[in-house]
C-alpha positions in Angstrom: -3.0 -23.6 18.3 0.0 -25.8 18.8 0.9 -28.6 16.4 1.1 -32.3 17.1 3.6 -33.0 19.9 7.0 -34.5 18.8 7.4 -38.2 19.2 11.0 -38.9 20.4 10.6 -42.7 19.8 9.6 -42.1 16.2 12.5 -39.7 15.6 14.9 -42.3 17.0 13.5 -44.9 14.7 13.9 -42.6 11.7 17.4 -41.7 12.7 18.3 -45.4 13.2 16.8 -46.3 9.8 18.8 -43.5 8.2 22.0 -44.7 9.8 21.3 -48.3 8.6 20.6 -47.2 5.1 23.6 -44.8 5.0 26.0 -47.5 6.2 24.6 -50.1 3.9 24.1 -48.1 0.7 25.7 -44.7 1.1 24.4 -41.2 0.9 23.6 -41.1 -2.8 21.3 -44.1 -2.7 19.5 -42.9 0.4 16.0 -41.5 0.0 13.6 -40.0 2.5 10.9 -42.4 1.3 13.2 -45.4 2.0 13.9 -44.0 5.5 10.2 -43.9 6.2 9.7 -47.4 4.9 12.6 -48.8 6.9 11.3 -47.1 10.1 7.7 -48.3 9.6 6.6 -44.7 9.3 4.9 -42.4 6.8 6.9 -40.2 4.4 5.2 -37.2 6.0 6.8 -38.2 9.3 10.2 -37.7 7.7 9.4 -34.5 5.8 7.7 -32.9 8.8 11.0 -33.2 10.7 13.6 -32.8 8.0 12.9 -30.9 4.8 16.0 -32.2 3.0 18.1 -35.4 2.9 21.2 -33.4 4.0 19.5 -32.2 7.2 18.4 -35.7 8.0 21.8 -37.2 7.4 23.6 -34.5 9.4 21.4 -35.2 12.4 21.9 -38.9 11.9 25.7 -38.5 11.9 25.4 -36.3 15.0 23.4 -39.0 16.7 25.3 -42.1 15.6 28.9 -41.3 15.1 30.9 -42.6 18.0 32.5 -39.8 20.1 36.2 -38.9 19.7 38.0 -39.8 22.8 39.7 -37.1 24.9 43.1 -38.6 25.8 45.4 -37.1 28.3 48.6 -39.1 27.9 50.9 -36.4 29.2 52.4 -35.6 25.8 51.1 -33.9 22.7 52.6 -36.5 20.3 50.7 -39.4 22.0 47.5 -37.3 22.4 47.7 -36.5 18.6 48.2 -40.2 17.7 45.2 -41.3 19.8 43.0 -38.6 18.4 44.1 -39.3 14.8 43.3 -43.0 15.4 39.8 -42.0 16.4 39.3 -39.8 13.4 40.6 -42.6 11.2 37.8 -44.9 12.4 35.3 -42.6 10.9 37.3 -41.9 7.7 37.8 -45.6 7.2 34.1 -46.5 7.5 32.4 -47.8 4.3 29.8 -45.0 4.3 32.4 -42.2 4.2 32.3 -42.1 0.4 28.8 -40.8 0.7 30.0 -37.8 2.6 31.2 -36.4 -0.6 27.6 -36.3 -1.8 26.5 -34.8 1.5 29.2 -32.1 1.2 27.9 -31.1 -2.2 24.3 -30.9 -0.9 25.4 -28.8 2.1 26.3 -25.9 -0.4 22.5 -25.8 -1.2 21.2 -26.2 2.3 22.5 -23.5 4.8 20.6 -25.1 7.7 22.3 -28.5 7.1 25.7 -26.8 6.6 25.4 -25.0 9.9 24.4 -28.3 11.7 27.3 -30.1 10.0 29.8 -27.4 11.1 28.5 -27.6 14.6 28.9 -31.4 14.6 32.4 -31.2 13.2 33.4 -28.5 15.7 32.1 -30.8 18.5 34.1 -33.7 17.2 37.2 -31.4 17.3 36.9 -30.5 21.0 39.3 -33.3 22.1 42.0 -31.9 19.8 41.4 -28.4 21.2 41.8 -29.8 24.7 45.0 -31.6 23.8 46.4 -28.4 22.3 45.4 -26.5 25.5 47.2 -29.0 27.6 50.3 -28.9 25.4 50.3 -25.1 25.8 50.1 -25.5 29.6 53.0 -27.9 29.5 55.0 -25.6 27.3 55.2 -28.0 24.4 53.7 -25.5 21.9 53.2 -21.7 21.8 50.1 -20.1 23.1 49.7 -18.5 19.7 49.3 -21.9 18.0 46.6 -21.7 15.3 44.1 -24.3 16.4 42.2 -24.3 13.1 45.4 -25.1 11.3 46.2 -27.8 13.8 42.8 -29.4 13.0 43.7 -29.2 9.3 47.1 -30.8 9.9 45.5 -33.7 11.8 42.4 -34.5 9.9 43.1 -33.1 6.4 45.6 -35.8 5.4 43.1 -38.5 6.4 40.4 -37.0 4.3 42.7 -36.6 1.3 44.1 -40.1 1.5 40.7 -41.7 1.9 38.6 -39.7 -0.5 41.0 -38.3 -3.1 43.9 -40.8 -3.1 41.5 -43.8 -2.4 44.1 -45.4 -0.1 43.7 -47.1 3.3 44.6 -45.3 6.5 47.3 -47.7 7.7 48.8 -47.5 11.2 52.1 -46.4 9.6 50.4 -43.5 7.8 48.6 -42.4 11.0 51.9 -42.5 12.9 53.4 -40.3 10.1 50.6 -37.8 10.3 50.9 -37.5 14.1 54.7 -37.1 13.8 54.5 -34.4 11.1 51.7 -32.5 12.8 53.7 -32.7 16.1 56.8 -31.4 14.3 54.9 -28.5 12.8 53.1 -27.6 16.0 56.2 -27.7 18.1 58.2 -25.9 15.4 60.7 -28.8 15.2 60.1 -29.7 11.5 63.3 -30.1 9.5 63.2 -29.0 5.9 65.3 -30.9 3.4 68.5 -29.0 2.4 
């Protein structure tokens, strides 16, 4: 015997309520009961779909984070700068502090961790395409480590925003793009 059919409209209301609460109060203050109340639903409606807060928030982020643009400017440096600017929009959002709590919860929830990794990989696709174009143009070697490239591009943003608690200024984003470009093109100059 099949269960009750899924209600896509209810799921969208629950995801929107989660997004609103996440952006207003952050991850730590969010509860599944509040999500149900905000969406005009029952708590069982939430628990039936997501057994943990981490699973709900990952699906909400997947649904509501704006996509990363896929620029094709004709040069790796300007592609990097555009992509870094897109990443910076997310890392500068007020709710990003709550991601630290989510990351801690992901360690206890393998399903949510897998969904989070899938979402993160999807958001990294434009960078992968930019690197592929740079390889085709001969700007970087075909053996370029794409995972390292992702770390070079997004890692400094995460560190500056979460650990250093500093804003992501245009000058900083330009510096990150320049350094990542120098490393990827093997043109970085070490101090003597």
